[in-house]
N, CA, C and O atoms as a GROMACS GRO file, in nm:
protein
   64
    1UNK      N    1  -0.887   0.217   0.359
    1UNK     CA    2  -0.752   0.160   0.374
    1UNK      C    3  -0.668   0.182   0.248
    1UNK      O    4  -0.546   0.196   0.254
    2UNK      N    5  -0.734   0.185   0.136
    2UNK     CA    6  -0.656   0.199   0.012
    2UNK      C    7  -0.640   0.346  -0.024
    2UNK      O    8  -0.691   0.393  -0.126
    3UNK      N    9  -0.569   0.419   0.063
    3UNK     CA   10  -0.549   0.561   0.033
    3UNK      C   11  -0.400   0.594   0.023
    3UNK      O   12  -0.349   0.623  -0.085
    4UNK      N   13  -0.332   0.590   0.138
    4UNK     CA   14  -0.190   0.625   0.134
    4UNK      C   15  -0.114   0.544   0.238
    4UNK      O   16  -0.064   0.599   0.336
    5UNK      N   17  -0.106   0.415   0.217
    5UNK     CA   18  -0.036   0.328   0.314
    5UNK      C   19   0.109   0.304   0.269
    5UNK      O   20   0.136   0.291   0.150
    6UNK      N   21   0.199   0.299   0.363
    6UNK     CA   22   0.341   0.277   0.334
    6UNK      C   23   0.369   0.134   0.290
    6UNK      O   24   0.304   0.041   0.339
    7UNK      N   25   0.464   0.114   0.200
    7UNK     CA   26   0.500  -0.018   0.150
    7UNK      C   27   0.570  -0.102   0.256
    7UNK      O   28   0.692  -0.121   0.251
    8UNK      N   29   0.493  -0.152   0.350
    8UNK     CA   30   0.554  -0.232   0.458
    8UNK      C   31   0.514  -0.379   0.443
    8UNK      O   32   0.583  -0.467   0.495
    9UNK      N   33   0.407  -0.405   0.373
    9UNK     CA   34   0.363  -0.544   0.354
    9UNK      C   35   0.393  -0.591   0.212
    9UNK      O   36   0.504  -0.633   0.181
   10UNK      N   37   0.293  -0.583   0.127
   10UNK     CA   38   0.313  -0.624  -0.013
   10UNK      C   39   0.264  -0.515  -0.107
   10UNK      O   40   0.146  -0.482  -0.108
   11UNK      N   41   0.352  -0.460  -0.183
   11UNK     CA   42   0.314  -0.354  -0.275
   11UNK      C   43   0.214  -0.405  -0.378
   11UNK      O   44   0.252  -0.445  -0.488
   12UNK      N   45   0.088  -0.402  -0.341
   12UNK     CA   46  -0.015  -0.451  -0.432
   12UNK      C   47  -0.110  -0.339  -0.471
   12UNK      O   48  -0.107  -0.289  -0.583
   13UNK      N   49  -0.194  -0.299  -0.374
   13UNK     CA   50  -0.290  -0.190  -0.405
   13UNK      C   51  -0.253  -0.064  -0.328
   13UNK      O   52  -0.288   0.047  -0.367
   14UNK      N   53  -0.183  -0.085  -0.215
   14UNK     CA   54  -0.148   0.031  -0.132
   14UNK      C   55  -0.029   0.106  -0.192
   14UNK      O   56  -0.034   0.228  -0.210
   15UNK      N   57   0.077   0.034  -0.223
   15UNK     CA   58   0.198   0.094  -0.278
   15UNK      C   59   0.190   0.104  -0.431
   15UNK      O   60   0.290   0.086  -0.501
   16UNK      N   61   0.069   0.132  -0.482
   16UNK     CA   62   0.051   0.137  -0.627
   16UNK      C   63   0.127   0.254  -0.687
   16UNK      O   64   0.123   0.275  -0.808
   0.00000   0.00000   0.00000
């Protein structure tokens, strides 16, 4: 999951 997710929730680990 922590690869390339769009900043749609909370920019924590995904939108790093």
